[in-house]
C-alpha positions as CSV (number, residue, x, y, z in Angstrom):
1,M,9.1,-9.8,30.7
2,S,7.6,-6.3,30.9
3,H,9.3,-3.1,30.1
4,L,9.7,-2.4,33.8
5,S,12.9,-3.0,35.8
6,S,14.1,-6.3,37.1
7,Q,15.5,-7.2,40.5
8,E,18.6,-8.8,39.1
9,F,21.6,-7.1,37.3
10,T,22.1,-8.6,33.8
11,A,25.4,-7.9,32.0
12,A,24.8,-6.4,28.6
13,K,26.9,-7.6,25.6
14,I,28.4,-4.4,24.2
15,A,30.4,-3.3,21.2
16,V,32.3,0.0,21.0
17,L,33.0,1.8,17.8
18,T,35.2,4.9,17.5
19,V,34.7,7.0,14.4
20,S,37.8,9.0,13.6
21,D,40.3,9.7,10.9
22,T,43.1,10.3,13.3
23,R,42.7,8.1,16.4
24,N,44.3,4.7,17.0
25,E,44.2,2.3,19.9
26,T,46.8,4.4,21.8
27,T,45.1,7.8,21.3
28,D,41.5,6.6,21.5
29,T,40.6,8.0,24.9
30,S,36.9,8.2,24.3
31,G,36.6,4.5,23.2
32,G,39.0,3.6,26.0
33,Y,36.8,5.4,28.5
34,L,33.6,3.6,27.3
35,V,35.4,0.2,27.5
36,E,36.5,0.9,31.1
37,A,33.1,2.3,32.1
38,L,31.1,-0.6,30.7
39,T,33.4,-3.3,32.2
40,T,33.5,-1.5,35.6
41,A,29.7,-1.5,35.5
42,G,29.7,-5.3,35.0
43,H,28.9,-5.5,31.3
44,Q,30.7,-7.6,28.7
45,L,32.8,-6.1,25.9
46,V,32.2,-8.2,22.8
47,D,34.1,-6.1,20.2
48,K,35.9,-2.8,19.8
49,Q,36.9,-1.2,16.6
50,I,38.1,2.2,15.2
51,V,36.9,3.2,11.7
52,I,37.5,6.3,9.6
53,D,34.8,8.8,9.0
54,D,33.2,7.0,6.1
55,P,29.5,6.4,6.2
56,Y,29.7,3.1,4.3
57,K,32.5,1.7,6.5
58,I,30.6,2.8,9.6
59,R,27.4,1.3,8.4
60,A,29.1,-2.0,7.4
61,I,30.5,-2.5,10.9
62,V,27.2,-1.5,12.7
63,S,25.2,-3.7,10.3
64,Q,27.4,-6.7,11.2
65,W,27.0,-6.0,14.9
66,I,23.2,-5.6,14.9
67,A,23.0,-9.0,13.1
68,D,25.3,-10.6,15.7
69,E,23.4,-12.5,18.4
70,K,26.3,-11.8,20.8
71,I,25.8,-8.0,20.7
72,E,22.9,-6.2,22.4
73,V,24.3,-2.6,22.7
74,V,26.5,-0.6,20.3
75,L,28.2,2.5,21.7
76,I,29.6,4.8,18.9
77,T,31.8,7.8,19.7
78,G,32.6,10.4,17.1
79,G,31.3,11.8,13.8
80,T,28.3,13.5,15.3
81,G,29.3,17.1,14.5
82,F,28.8,19.4,11.5
83,T,32.0,19.0,9.5
84,A,31.9,17.5,6.1
85,R,33.5,14.3,7.5
86,D,30.9,13.9,10.4
87,T,28.5,11.3,9.0
88,T,27.7,9.0,11.9
89,P,24.0,10.1,12.1
90,E,23.5,9.6,8.4
91,A,25.4,6.3,8.4
92,V,23.6,4.8,11.3
93,S,20.0,6.3,11.4
94,V,19.0,4.4,8.2
95,L,19.6,1.2,10.1
96,F,17.1,2.0,12.9
97,D,13.8,0.2,13.3
98,K,12.9,2.8,15.9
99,Q,14.6,6.0,16.9
100,V,15.0,6.9,20.6
101,E,14.3,10.6,20.1
102,G,14.7,11.4,23.8
103,F,18.4,10.4,23.9
104,G,19.7,13.2,21.8
105,E,17.4,15.7,23.5
106,L,18.4,14.6,27.0
107,F,22.1,14.4,26.1
108,R,22.0,18.0,24.9
109,A,20.0,19.2,27.9
110,V,22.5,17.5,30.3
111,S,25.5,18.7,28.2
112,Y,24.2,22.3,28.3
113,Q,24.9,22.3,32.0
114,E,28.5,21.5,31.3
115,I,29.4,23.3,28.0
116,G,26.6,25.8,27.5
117,S,25.2,26.5,24.0
118,S,28.0,24.6,22.3
119,T,26.0,21.5,22.9
120,I,23.8,22.3,19.9
121,Q,26.7,21.3,17.7
122,S,26.2,17.7,18.8
123,R,24.0,15.5,16.7
124,A,23.9,12.7,19.4
125,L,21.2,10.1,18.6
126,A,20.1,6.6,19.5
127,G,17.8,3.9,18.1
128,F,17.0,0.3,18.0
129,A,17.8,-2.1,15.2
130,N,17.1,-5.9,15.4
131,N,16.7,-5.7,19.2
132,T,20.0,-3.9,19.6
133,V,20.2,-0.4,21.0
134,I,22.7,1.9,19.4
135,F,23.9,5.1,21.0
136,C,25.8,7.7,19.0
137,M,27.8,10.2,21.0
138,P,30.3,13.0,20.2
139,G,34.0,12.1,20.0
140,S,35.2,13.9,23.1
141,T,35.9,11.9,26.2
142,G,33.9,14.4,28.3
143,A,30.8,13.9,26.1
144,C,31.2,10.1,26.4
145,K,31.4,10.5,30.2
146,T,28.3,12.6,30.2
147,A,26.3,10.2,28.0
148,W,27.4,7.2,30.0
149,T,27.0,8.5,33.5
150,K,23.8,10.5,33.0
151,I,21.9,8.3,30.5
152,I,23.3,5.1,29.1
153,E,24.5,3.4,32.3
154,E,21.0,3.6,33.8
155,Q,19.2,2.6,30.7
156,I,21.2,-0.6,30.2
157,N,20.9,-1.6,33.9
158,A,18.0,-4.0,34.4
159,Q,17.6,-2.8,37.9
160,H,17.0,0.9,37.0
161,K,13.4,1.9,37.8
162,P,10.8,2.6,36.6
163,C,12.0,1.2,33.3
164,N,15.1,0.6,31.2
165,F,16.1,-0.9,27.8
166,M,17.3,-4.3,28.9
167,P,14.0,-6.2,28.3
168,H,14.0,-5.0,24.7
169,L,17.5,-6.4,23.9
170,G,18.6,-9.7,22.5
171,A,16.5,-12.5,21.0
172,K,17.4,-11.9,17.3
């Protein structure tokens, strides 16, 4: 299959990771939003976890997911800021086979329209590892909505033209 779009919708198999020292399943509005958005779009939730802001714990979970044949997309919310505890980019980027430079750039450009210059405090990033695409977003629900509705939803939809990430996923 080429990198171009397909005529048929294909459900992606997705895992959601919330990185937070304080959130639990009841208070995880960002992870909850992503689960609702992906299932509403027709995708399959394979796993959802919450992990504290610890680079080794983050990396361990993401490593398991990228090795899992049942997971094609990883959505991570949280840990992309500048506090000492924000280590998601450092934890995850070392796992990338290829970085998707445009994701962070486009996220900040779109986010600028919503929150102005404060968007520079987001270190949103994405990359591929073992035919799995990993998107790292800020921890706010608003940021997750922006990333999902303006970028991710289209890029994991096989029908999006002229191209999308779906042909690059799976087959581990």
